[in-house]
C-alpha positions in Angstrom: -15.9 55.5 -49.4 -14.6 52.1 -48.7 -14.4 50.0 -52.0 -13.7 45.9 -52.4 -10.9 44.5 -54.8 -13.2 44.9 -57.7 -13.3 48.7 -57.0 -17.5 48.4 -56.1 -18.4 50.5 -53.0 -18.9 48.6 -49.9 -19.2 51.3 -47.3 -20.0 55.1 -47.8 -20.3 57.9 -44.8 -21.1 61.9 -44.4 -19.7 63.7 -41.3 -21.7 66.7 -40.1 -19.2 68.7 -36.9 -22.3 71.1 -36.0 -23.9 72.2 -32.9 -27.5 70.7 -34.7 -28.4 67.3 -34.8 -28.6 65.4 -38.4 -31.5 64.9 -39.8 -32.6 63.2 -42.9 -31.9 66.1 -45.3 -28.3 64.4 -44.5 -29.2 61.2 -45.5 -31.2 61.9 -48.6 -27.8 63.8 -49.5 -25.5 61.1 -49.2 -27.7 58.7 -51.0 -28.5 60.8 -54.0 -24.3 61.2 -54.0 -24.1 57.2 -54.0 -26.0 57.7 -57.3 -23.2 59.6 -59.0 -20.4 56.8 -57.8 -22.5 53.7 -59.0 -23.1 52.5 -55.9 -25.8 49.7 -55.5 -28.5 49.1 -53.0 -26.4 46.7 -50.7 -23.8 49.9 -49.9 -23.5 50.1 -45.8 -24.3 54.1 -45.5 -22.8 55.7 -42.1 -23.4 59.2 -40.9 -21.6 60.7 -38.6 -22.8 63.4 -36.3 -21.1 66.0 -33.6 -24.5 66.7 -32.0 -26.4 64.1 -32.5 -29.5 62.5 -34.7 -33.4 63.6 -35.2 -35.5 61.2 -33.2 -37.1 60.4 -37.3 -33.9 59.7 -38.5 -33.1 57.6 -35.1 -36.5 55.7 -35.8 -35.5 55.2 -39.3 -31.8 53.9 -38.8 -33.7 51.4 -36.1 -34.9 49.2 -38.8 -32.5 50.1 -41.6 -29.9 47.4 -41.5 -27.7 49.6 -43.7 -27.7 52.6 -42.1 -25.5 53.4 -38.7 -25.5 56.4 -36.8 -22.3 57.6 -35.2 -22.0 60.1 -32.2 -18.3 60.8 -30.9 -19.4 59.2 -27.6 -20.0 55.9 -29.7 -16.0 56.4 -31.0 -14.5 57.0 -27.6 -16.8 55.2 -25.1 
């Protein structure tokens, strides 16, 4: 979670270090957790995955400017 000077959430992320590709269940979980911290719709969400992402989630992320999907290759490239 990253917050601004007024302690309002700006970014939030979740990391999954498994051999399975991440799918919508993790995005849905992150969104449900954000509701508990009073995060508004402007929060940028990050999902980090060791093994990549499902094609469905990749397609969704391409049209959601508030969602970034990150793999180790993205970090260490």
